[in-house]
N, C-alpha and C positions, 0 to 999 in steps of 0.2 A: 317629395313624395318616397313611398322603398322603391329599391332596386338593388339585387340582388352580389350585382356583378358589378366589384367595386376592384380593380387590381391593386395591390401596394405598389402605391408613386415613389418607386423608388430614385428617381431622377427630383421629384419636389422637394425627398427628406434630408437632402443636402441644405436643401434652405436652412434647415434647423441652425448650422454653425451661426446664421445670422438673432440669435435670441439673446447670447450671449456678447455680441455686438451690440442691437442695441440698447441690452442695459448698460454697458457701458459709455453709451451715447447717453442714454438718460440723464445716468446719474455722473456720471463728466460734461454735460452742459453741454453737450455741442449743437451742431447746425440744425435747426428745426426740421427744416429737410432730409435730413438724413437721420436723424430721427423716425419722423415721418418712415420714410421707405424700407430702414432695416427692419425698423415691427412690423411693415406690412410685410414683406418678405417673411419675417417669422413667421406669420399667421398663416399662411399658405399651406408650410408642409401639417400645420398644429390641426387644422380643419380636415384634411385626409385623414389625419388619425383619428379624432375625432367621430369622423363618420367609418371607419374602419372598424372603431370601435363599439358603438350605436347599432352597427349593421352582425356582428356578434354574438350583441344579446340580445337585436331582434331577431335572430336565427336559434335561441338556443330557452325563448317564451312560448309558442304558440304563433298560429299564422295569427289571430285576431290582436294577439295582445302586441306580437311582431311588430307587423300593420303599423297599430300605434305609435309605437317608440319610434318608428325612422320617419313618418307622418311628422311626426313633433321633433326630433332634434335634429330635420334634415338641416337645419340651420341657424343651428345653433350658434357658429360661429360669428355668424352678421348679425343675428341677433341682440346679440352681447357687444357688441359696437356702437350698434345703437343706443342703446338701454343707459351703456358710460356715455355717448355723445349727447342725450337726453339732460343726461345728471347736467353735462356741462349747458347744458343750455341752446343748445347745437341742431334745434328744433329745424330749421331750412334743410341740413345737411340731410336730418335722418327722409325728413317725408322726399327729398334726391333719391335718396338711395331706394327709395321704395319704391318709387317709378324706374329709380335704375336698374333693379333686380329685375323688374319685371320685363322690362324691353330689354336687358342683358340677354336674360333667359331663352326667350322668342327671338331674337335678330341675330347677335352674336353664338351662342351658344347649337341653336336649333340649323344656323346658319354655317358655319364652320362643320357641324357633327351632318351633317346634307352637303356641304362642298365636298371632305372628304371619304366620305363614304361613297359618293357618286366618281369620285375617281379615281377610287377603288374595285367598287364593286358595280359602274352603271349604275340604270336603272334600280331603286331600291321600291321594295314593298312592304307597306305596314296595315294594323289593323284600321282604316277610317274609321270603324262603328265608334269604339274607344277615341283616334288623337281626336275626333269631329264633337264629343261628350263633353274631352277636357276643354278646350276650344273655346267652346261655347260658356260654357261654368268660366272661363277665365273674363271671355270679352264679356259675359253678366256681370263680375266682380269686375273689372272695368270701369264702367257705364257706373256701380255701386259707390264705388271709391270716389269717384271724380265728383258724383251728386253736390256735393254739398260744397264743392269748387265755384258751382255754378250757381248756388244761392248766397253763395257768401255774402256779391257784392249787393243785393239785395238785405238782406239780415244786416251786414254791419249798417255804423261801430258795433253792432252790440255784438264785442268779443262771447260774452257770457252762451251767447244764444248759440254762436257759432260752432263753438269748444260742446255745446250741447249739441249738438246735433252730428258733432263727432262722433260724441260717443254712443249716441243713440244707434247709430248709425253701424260703430266698430259689435255692438251686439247682435243687431243684425248677422253680418260678417260670420261674428262666432259663433252663430248657432245653424249657418250655409256648412261651414265650414263640419261642423259635429252630423250637421245631416252626409257632406259628401265622404265621409267617412264610416260610416255606418254603409253606404250604401259601399263606397267603395272593397270592406272587408267581406261582404256580404256576395257582391260576383267573383271576388277573385278568391275566395278560401280555399277552391279546390288548387285553385294553383299556387297559390303559398302551401299547402299542405307539402306540393308537390317539390316544390323551390326546397323546404325544411328538409324534405327527408334528402335532396342530394346535396345537403352542403355538408362542407367539408371544414370543422374546426382549426381555424390556426393556431388560437393559444386557447388557455382557459377560458374562467368563468371570472378566476380573480384580475388575470393580467389584463381582460377585455376591461373590467371597471377600473381598475388602477387605471390603464389609458385614456377612461375615460374622464377619468377624476384629474389625472393627469396636464392632458391639453388641456380640457376644461379651465381650470385653474392658468395654465403659462396663456392662453388665449386671451383670457379676461386683461394681464398681467400688460400684454405686449399693446391689446387695446387700451387702455388707458394711458400706454406712452404715444400713441398715434392719435388718437385723439384730443390728448393735451398737447400737442403740435399743429392742430389744424388751422389755428388759428396766426401762428407763428410762421408755419412754412405760408400759407396763402398768400397773406402780404410779401414776404420773403421773395416767393416764386414769383405774385403777379396773377394769377391765378385764383377763382372765383370757389368758396364752398359747396356752392349751385355741381362746377365740374367735378369737383370731390368726393358730390353725393350720389349725383347719378351715375358715375362713371369709373371710377377709384375704387368707392369702399364697393358695391356688388362684384368688382374681377379681383378685390383683397379675399375676401369672405365665401366666394364660391368656385375659386379658381381649381382645384382638386376635383369639384361634381363637372367641371366643362372640359375635364381631360377626361375621364371617366366617359360621360354622353360618346365625346369623337371618338373617343377608341373603340367602344360599342360599336358605332356606327363603323368602322369601317372591319368590325365584323362580321359585318349585315343583319344586324340585331338591331332599326330602325324603332320595332315599337318600344325599346327597353330605353333609347336614345331620346325619340321625342317622351317616353314619361316622366325620363330626367329634366328635360327641358323646362317643359310646359308645366309639368308635376312641381316643378323647385317655384314657376310664377308662380301657381294657385297656392301656395304653403304658402310666397312672403304675401297673395294678395288677403289669403283667409284665416289666417294665424298669426304671423310675424307683426302685421301691420295694427290688427283691431287690441294685439297685447299690448302694443307699442303705445296706441290711445291709452288704454285703463293703468301702464304703469306709467307716466306720463303724469300723470295726476298728481299721486305723490311727491314727484319730486317740485314739484311746483312748477312745471314748464308745462302744460298742457300740450297736447300733440292735435292741433286744428287741422280734416284732412279737406284742407283746402291750396291747393296746387294750381302753381302760376301756371298758363297758359301756355306757353312752352311744354310742359312736365304733362299737360293734358293730349295734347293735341297728338304726343309721341305715345302719348302709352294706350289709350282710343285705334290710332295708328297699329302700333305694336299686335295686338291681337286681331282686329282687323284680318290681319295679315298672317298672321296664325290659323286662325278659323279657315282662310282659303286653302294655304298648301296643305289642310290635313283634310281638306274635301275627298281628294281622289284614292288617298292611301297610298300613292306616290310621288317620290321623292328623286329627284337629280339634283347634280353637282353646278347646272347653273342656279337653281333655284337658291341653293346656297349659297353662291356666290354674288348672285343679289339682296340675300336675308342679308353679308355681312357688308356690303357695300352701305347699303343702307344704314346701317348703324353706324358705320362709321362714319358716315355724312352729317348723322345727329352727332356722334364724339365732338365733330370740328366745329360743328354750331354752337354746340354747349360752351367748349373750352372760349368761342370769342365773344359769347352773352354775355355784356357786360355785368354787375353784381347790381342786386336792385338797391335802386336810393333807402 
């Protein structure tokens, strides 16, 4: 979702050096693990640059259009990776990345923000009304996402009906997304005008468009290498596609956003930090997921919203926890530590979970 404080993540930009390394590794036929790691490291700063360019364009187009641009392109890096994964038939990985993005934003990002913010600022306050609304919307959306999974066992073995259920569910989710955007733009138009007036351009419009285009092309190229290395890498290292999808892909695609959320929390802006964490989860649930369902059809690899039991439990539990911590409008470092600990436990559990037969 939209947020207007995004520092130039200079330390992360050093990872741009991995772009030529990944290119050499791919062309040289190096180890799949090396190709995956170098391509993933290259995507990290590129996603940050894409976010900077997106915000610059958003700030120059007016509050309503700017909010729409920010909301639409907020998870562009992860969307590119998952589209390429669908093209390669890695549907299980894509499903896992959807659940992993929501879980990671709620537990890891929100938890780390509360942890570091609390350690520096003590007990922090935020707007419980807006945070509660976002958490409620996220909880309802998570339930909607897992409905096809609950009914799949009764509908199977008719795969066509399961896929039809997923497509119709995705259609409803898109409607909810449009309604949420309309509500957000109407509710926050005054704040958006104020932020726009306070915005100081960092570069010209042509430069912003050039950065947006260039970073998108390079993310697509690096994602091509990354996705192509997934299957041989998992075989080489003995890890599952489920773990790659639910833990690694969301971190790779969104780490720049994660850093921003933690940094603004340490500056005592928990409203923005929660907006990034919960807002990004909402965007994945309400926009990225239905788009992937629709885009998977022409690729010949339909993405059915049929999550595993482990994914469903982790997803629903995370959303319930997000709603709970948003109720009182306060956060502290202990709450953050507990959220991060829960995420680490889930990551360890998914690491040891064997691949489905």
